[in-house]
Biopython code that builds the backbone (N, CA, C, O; Angstrom):
import numpy as np
from Bio.PDB.StructureBuilder import StructureBuilder

atoms = [
    (1, "MET", "N", (113.336, 78.270, 98.055)),
    (1, "MET", "CA", (113.813, 76.979, 98.475)),
    (1, "MET", "C", (115.261, 77.096, 98.919)),
    (1, "MET", "O", (115.999, 77.972, 98.469)),
    (2, "ALA", "N", (115.650, 76.201, 99.804)),
    (2, "ALA", "CA", (117.006, 76.231, 100.322)),
    (2, "ALA", "C", (118.031, 75.939, 99.235)),
    (2, "ALA", "O", (119.165, 76.409, 99.318)),
    (3, "SER", "N", (117.657, 75.182, 98.230)),
    (3, "SER", "CA", (118.594, 74.816, 97.175)),
    (3, "SER", "C", (118.702, 75.858, 96.066)),
    (3, "SER", "O", (119.548, 75.728, 95.181)),
    (4, "ASP", "N", (117.867, 76.879, 96.097)),
    (4, "ASP", "CA", (117.921, 77.914, 95.066)),
    (4, "ASP", "C", (119.198, 78.733, 95.203)),
    (4, "ASP", "O", (119.632, 79.059, 96.308)),
    (5, "SER", "N", (119.780, 79.053, 94.073)),
    (5, "SER", "CA", (120.965, 79.901, 94.084)),
    (5, "SER", "C", (120.535, 81.344, 94.331)),
    (5, "SER", "O", (119.370, 81.690, 94.139)),
    (6, "PRO", "N", (121.478, 82.187, 94.757)),
    (6, "PRO", "CA", (121.131, 83.602, 94.942)),
    (6, "PRO", "C", (120.579, 84.242, 93.666)),
    (6, "PRO", "O", (119.690, 85.091, 93.733)),
    (7, "ALA", "N", (121.100, 83.839, 92.510)),
    (7, "ALA", "CA", (120.607, 84.404, 91.243)),
    (7, "ALA", "C", (119.162, 83.990, 90.995)),
    (7, "ALA", "O", (118.355, 84.802, 90.541)),
    (8, "GLU", "N", (118.826, 82.730, 91.290)),
    (8, "GLU", "CA", (117.446, 82.265, 91.109)),
    (8, "GLU", "C", (116.502, 82.972, 92.074)),
    (8, "GLU", "O", (115.384, 83.337, 91.711)),
    (9, "THR", "N", (116.965, 83.160, 93.304)),
    (9, "THR", "CA", (116.156, 83.852, 94.305)),
    (9, "THR", "C", (115.913, 85.293, 93.887)),
    (9, "THR", "O", (114.799, 85.802, 94.009)),
    (10, "ARG", "N", (116.951, 85.947, 93.398)),
    (10, "ARG", "CA", (116.837, 87.336, 92.943)),
    (10, "ARG", "C", (115.888, 87.431, 91.746)),
    (10, "ARG", "O", (115.076, 88.352, 91.664)),
    (11, "LYS", "N", (115.996, 86.471, 90.818)),
    (11, "LYS", "CA", (115.119, 86.467, 89.644)),
    (11, "LYS", "C", (113.665, 86.305, 90.071)),
    (11, "LYS", "O", (112.788, 87.002, 89.560)),
    (12, "ALA", "N", (113.404, 85.394, 91.001)),
    (12, "ALA", "CA", (112.036, 85.186, 91.483)),
    (12, "ALA", "C", (111.507, 86.439, 92.172)),
    (12, "ALA", "O", (110.343, 86.797, 91.996)),
    (13, "ALA", "N", (112.344, 87.104, 92.946)),
    (13, "ALA", "CA", (111.927, 88.335, 93.621)),
    (13, "ALA", "C", (111.633, 89.435, 92.607)),
    (13, "ALA", "O", (110.665, 90.180, 92.760)),
    (14, "ASP", "N", (112.460, 89.539, 91.578)),
    (14, "ASP", "CA", (112.229, 90.540, 90.526)),
    (14, "ASP", "C", (110.928, 90.268, 89.782)),
    (14, "ASP", "O", (110.177, 91.193, 89.473)),
    (15, "GLN", "N", (110.666, 89.001, 89.498)),
    (15, "GLN", "CA", (109.424, 88.640, 88.813)),
    (15, "GLN", "C", (108.212, 88.956, 89.686)),
    (15, "GLN", "O", (107.210, 89.481, 89.200)),
    (16, "ALA", "N", (108.305, 88.639, 90.960)),
    (16, "ALA", "CA", (107.202, 88.934, 91.881)),
    (16, "ALA", "C", (106.974, 90.439, 91.976)),
    (16, "ALA", "O", (105.832, 90.895, 92.033)),
    (17, "ARG", "N", (108.053, 91.202, 91.992)),
    (17, "ARG", "CA", (107.948, 92.663, 92.052)),
    (17, "ARG", "C", (107.254, 93.210, 90.807)),
    (17, "ARG", "O", (106.405, 94.095, 90.908)),
    (18, "ARG", "N", (107.612, 92.685, 89.626)),
    (18, "ARG", "CA", (106.974, 93.136, 88.385)),
    (18, "ARG", "C", (105.480, 92.795, 88.374)),
    (18, "ARG", "O", (104.660, 93.598, 87.928)),
    (19, "LEU", "N", (105.135, 91.611, 88.863)),
    (19, "LEU", "CA", (103.718, 91.236, 88.947)),
    (19, "LEU", "C", (102.971, 92.168, 89.897)),
    (19, "LEU", "O", (101.866, 92.617, 89.592)),
    (20, "ALA", "N", (103.572, 92.455, 91.044)),
    (20, "ALA", "CA", (102.932, 93.335, 92.021)),
    (20, "ALA", "C", (102.756, 94.744, 91.464)),
    (20, "ALA", "O", (101.711, 95.364, 91.663)),
    (21, "LEU", "N", (103.763, 95.250, 90.773)),
    (21, "LEU", "CA", (103.661, 96.589, 90.179)),
    (21, "LEU", "C", (102.585, 96.636, 89.102)),
    (21, "LEU", "O", (101.859, 97.623, 88.983)),
    (22, "ALA", "N", (102.486, 95.571, 88.321)),
    (22, "ALA", "CA", (101.451, 95.520, 87.285)),
    (22, "ALA", "C", (100.062, 95.486, 87.914)),
    (22, "ALA", "O", (99.141, 96.141, 87.425)),
    (23, "LEU", "N", (99.910, 94.727, 88.992)),
    (23, "LEU", "CA", (98.616, 94.703, 89.688)),
    (23, "LEU", "C", (98.297, 96.067, 90.292)),
    (23, "LEU", "O", (97.148, 96.508, 90.263)),
    (24, "ASP", "N", (99.310, 96.733, 90.836)),
    (24, "ASP", "CA", (99.104, 98.083, 91.370)),
    (24, "ASP", "C", (98.643, 99.040, 90.278)),
    (24, "ASP", "O", (97.789, 99.892, 90.520)),
    (25, "ALA", "N", (99.202, 98.905, 89.083)),
    (25, "ALA", "CA", (98.801, 99.771, 87.965)),
    (25, "ALA", "C", (97.353, 99.509, 87.570)),
    (25, "ALA", "O", (96.609, 100.445, 87.276)),
    (26, "ILE", "N", (96.950, 98.242, 87.561)),
    (26, "ILE", "CA", (95.554, 97.909, 87.260)),
    (26, "ILE", "C", (94.642, 98.518, 88.314)),
    (26, "ILE", "O", (93.618, 99.119, 87.989)),
    (27, "GLU", "N", (95.020, 98.360, 89.582)),
    (27, "GLU", "CA", (94.208, 98.913, 90.669)),
    (27, "GLU", "C", (94.109, 100.433, 90.572)),
    (27, "GLU", "O", (93.040, 100.997, 90.803)),
    (28, "ALA", "N", (95.204, 101.096, 90.237)),
    (28, "ALA", "CA", (95.195, 102.555, 90.115)),
    (28, "ALA", "C", (94.254, 103.006, 89.004)),
    (28, "ALA", "O", (93.518, 103.981, 89.160)),
    (29, "GLU", "N", (94.282, 102.298, 87.893)),
    (29, "GLU", "CA", (93.371, 102.646, 86.790)),
    (29, "GLU", "C", (91.918, 102.441, 87.205)),
    (29, "GLU", "O", (91.059, 103.268, 86.898)),
    (30, "LEU", "N", (91.645, 101.349, 87.899)),
    (30, "LEU", "CA", (90.275, 101.101, 88.357)),
    (30, "LEU", "C", (89.821, 102.178, 89.338)),
    (30, "LEU", "O", (88.679, 102.634, 89.282)),
    (31, "ASP", "N", (90.720, 102.582, 90.240)),
    (31, "ASP", "CA", (90.382, 103.634, 91.206)),
    (31, "ASP", "C", (90.086, 104.963, 90.522)),
    (31, "ASP", "O", (89.264, 105.743, 91.002)),
    (32, "ALA", "N", (90.754, 105.218, 89.402)),
    (32, "ALA", "CA", (90.578, 106.490, 88.699)),
    (32, "ALA", "C", (89.280, 106.546, 87.894)),
    (32, "ALA", "O", (88.810, 107.628, 87.544)),
    (33, "LEU", "N", (88.708, 105.391, 87.605)),
    (33, "LEU", "CA", (87.475, 105.359, 86.814)),
    (33, "LEU", "C", (86.272, 105.752, 87.662)),
    (33, "LEU", "O", (86.225, 105.498, 88.866)),
    (34, "GLU", "N", (85.319, 106.368, 87.013)),
    (34, "GLU", "CA", (84.075, 106.708, 87.699)),
    (34, "GLU", "C", (83.202, 105.465, 87.801)),
    (34, "GLU", "O", (83.222, 104.604, 86.922)),
    (35, "LEU", "N", (82.444, 105.384, 88.870)),
    (35, "LEU", "CA", (81.508, 104.284, 89.046)),
    (35, "LEU", "C", (80.530, 104.279, 87.877)),
    (35, "LEU", "O", (79.960, 105.317, 87.542)),
    (36, "GLY", "N", (80.335, 103.144, 87.267)),
    (36, "GLY", "CA", (79.434, 103.040, 86.129)),
    (36, "GLY", "C", (80.036, 103.512, 84.823)),
    (36, "GLY", "O", (79.313, 103.811, 83.873)),
    (37, "ALA", "N", (81.364, 103.579, 84.771)),
    (37, "ALA", "CA", (82.034, 104.041, 83.546)),
    (37, "ALA", "C", (81.666, 103.147, 82.368)),
    (37, "ALA", "O", (81.419, 101.951, 82.519)),
    (38, "ASN", "N", (81.639, 103.756, 81.210)),
    (38, "ASN", "CA", (81.351, 103.044, 79.970)),
    (38, "ASN", "C", (82.361, 101.907, 79.787)),
    (38, "ASN", "O", (83.554, 102.110, 80.012)),
    (39, "PRO", "N", (81.910, 100.726, 79.387)),
    (39, "PRO", "CA", (82.832, 99.600, 79.196)),
    (39, "PRO", "C", (83.991, 99.903, 78.242)),
    (39, "PRO", "O", (85.093, 99.387, 78.427)),
    (40, "ASP", "N", (83.754, 100.723, 77.237)),
    (40, "ASP", "CA", (84.840, 101.083, 76.319)),
    (40, "ASP", "C", (85.914, 101.903, 77.029)),
    (40, "ASP", "O", (87.104, 101.748, 76.757)),
    (41, "VAL", "N", (85.487, 102.770, 77.934)),
    (41, "VAL", "CA", (86.431, 103.582, 78.712)),
    (41, "VAL", "C", (87.239, 102.676, 79.642)),
    (41, "VAL", "O", (88.450, 102.843, 79.786)),
    (42, "VAL", "N", (86.564, 101.727, 80.263)),
    (42, "VAL", "CA", (87.236, 100.778, 81.156)),
    (42, "VAL", "C", (88.260, 99.956, 80.369)),
    (42, "VAL", "O", (89.401, 99.796, 80.802)),
    (43, "ALA", "N", (87.851, 99.445, 79.229)),
    (43, "ALA", "CA", (88.752, 98.632, 78.407)),
    (43, "ALA", "C", (89.982, 99.428, 77.981)),
    (43, "ALA", "O", (91.101, 98.914, 78.015)),
    (44, "LYS", "N", (89.776, 100.669, 77.584)),
    (44, "LYS", "CA", (90.897, 101.511, 77.153)),
    (44, "LYS", "C", (91.843, 101.791, 78.322)),
    (44, "LYS", "O", (93.062, 101.766, 78.158)),
    (45, "ALA", "N", (91.276, 102.057, 79.500)),
    (45, "ALA", "CA", (92.093, 102.371, 80.673)),
    (45, "ALA", "C", (92.909, 101.163, 81.144)),
    (45, "ALA", "O", (94.025, 101.316, 81.640)),
    (46, "LEU", "N", (92.351, 99.979, 80.989)),
    (46, "LEU", "CA", (93.011, 98.781, 81.511)),
    (46, "LEU", "C", (93.905, 98.066, 80.502)),
    (46, "LEU", "O", (94.632, 97.143, 80.870)),
    (47, "LYS", "N", (93.862, 98.474, 79.252)),
    (47, "LYS", "CA", (94.598, 97.758, 78.199)),
    (47, "LYS", "C", (96.092, 97.633, 78.505)),
    (47, "LYS", "O", (96.619, 96.521, 78.546)),
    (48, "LYS", "N", (96.770, 98.742, 78.715)),
    (48, "LYS", "CA", (98.218, 98.698, 78.934)),
    (48, "LYS", "C", (98.596, 98.014, 80.247)),
    (48, "LYS", "O", (99.516, 97.197, 80.256)),
    (49, "PRO", "N", (97.911, 98.322, 81.368)),
    (49, "PRO", "CA", (98.287, 97.628, 82.606)),
    (49, "PRO", "C", (98.056, 96.116, 82.541)),
    (49, "PRO", "O", (98.826, 95.344, 83.114)),
    (50, "ILE", "N", (97.012, 95.700, 81.852)),
    (50, "ILE", "CA", (96.760, 94.263, 81.727)),
    (50, "ILE", "C", (97.803, 93.625, 80.818)),
    (50, "ILE", "O", (98.240, 92.503, 81.073)),
    (51, "GLU", "N", (98.201, 94.317, 79.773)),
    (51, "GLU", "CA", (99.265, 93.798, 78.911)),
    (51, "GLU", "C", (100.577, 93.673, 79.690)),
    (51, "GLU", "O", (101.323, 92.713, 79.500)),
    (52, "ALA", "N", (100.858, 94.638, 80.562)),
    (52, "ALA", "CA", (102.071, 94.575, 81.383)),
    (52, "ALA", "C", (102.007, 93.394, 82.349)),
    (52, "ALA", "O", (102.999, 92.692, 82.546)),
    (53, "PHE", "N", (100.841, 93.179, 82.949)),
    (53, "PHE", "CA", (100.681, 92.044, 83.848)),
    (53, "PHE", "C", (100.839, 90.735, 83.078)),
    (53, "PHE", "O", (101.501, 89.811, 83.551)),
    (54, "ASP", "N", (100.243, 90.656, 81.912)),
    (54, "ASP", "CA", (100.340, 89.451, 81.087)),
    (54, "ASP", "C", (101.799, 89.143, 80.752)),
    (54, "ASP", "O", (102.231, 87.994, 80.841)),
    (55, "ALA", "N", (102.544, 90.159, 80.373)),
    (55, "ALA", "CA", (103.957, 89.961, 80.036)),
    (55, "ALA", "C", (104.746, 89.487, 81.257)),
    (55, "ALA", "O", (105.580, 88.589, 81.148)),
    (56, "ALA", "N", (104.484, 90.089, 82.411)),
    (56, "ALA", "CA", (105.184, 89.687, 83.633)),
    (56, "ALA", "C", (104.820, 88.260, 84.029)),
    (56, "ALA", "O", (105.682, 87.493, 84.459)),
    (57, "ALA", "N", (103.559, 87.908, 83.887)),
    (57, "ALA", "CA", (103.123, 86.554, 84.233)),
    (57, "ALA", "C", (103.739, 85.530, 83.285)),
    (57, "ALA", "O", (104.179, 84.464, 83.715)),
    (58, "ARG", "N", (103.767, 85.854, 82.011)),
    (58, "ARG", "CA", (104.366, 84.918, 81.038)),
    (58, "ARG", "C", (105.849, 84.707, 81.335)),
    (58, "ARG", "O", (106.359, 83.590, 81.237)),
    (59, "GLU", "N", (106.529, 85.785, 81.695)),
    (59, "GLU", "CA", (107.949, 85.665, 82.026)),
    (59, "GLU", "C", (108.141, 84.798, 83.273)),
    (59, "GLU", "O", (109.046, 83.965, 83.326)),
    (60, "ALA", "N", (107.293, 85.001, 84.260)),
    (60, "ALA", "CA", (107.416, 84.229, 85.501)),
    (60, "ALA", "C", (107.142, 82.746, 85.275)),
    (60, "ALA", "O", (107.705, 81.895, 85.964)),
    (61, "LEU", "N", (106.289, 82.442, 84.325)),
    (61, "LEU", "CA", (105.927, 81.043, 84.071)),
    (61, "LEU", "C", (106.833, 80.351, 83.057)),
    (61, "LEU", "O", (106.723, 79.145, 82.838)),
    (62, "SER", "N", (107.725, 81.117, 82.445)),
    (62, "SER", "CA", (108.592, 80.500, 81.424)),
    (62, "SER", "C", (109.840, 79.894, 82.036)),
    (62, "SER", "O", (110.672, 79.338, 81.319)),
]
sb = StructureBuilder()
sb.init_structure("model")
sb.init_model(0)
sb.init_chain("A")
sb.init_seg("    ")
for serial, (resi, resn, name, xyz) in enumerate(atoms, 1):
    if name == "N":
        sb.init_residue(resn, " ", resi, " ")
    sb.init_atom(name, np.array(xyz, "f"), 0.0, 1.0, " ", f" {name:<3s}", serial, name[0])
structure = sb.get_structure()
């Protein structure tokens, strides 16, 4: 927005960057999994990237 200060704009850009990086990490884990992978393997592979995305999303919404 035009009324946003440079600090607010920078904060929003940083938050968007963290969300994008977290989504990239989720995508990378999914790409590394074999088709038809066991659900437990999928859950283990996605645990940390999803937690990172959750943390970034919570920060952006606070």
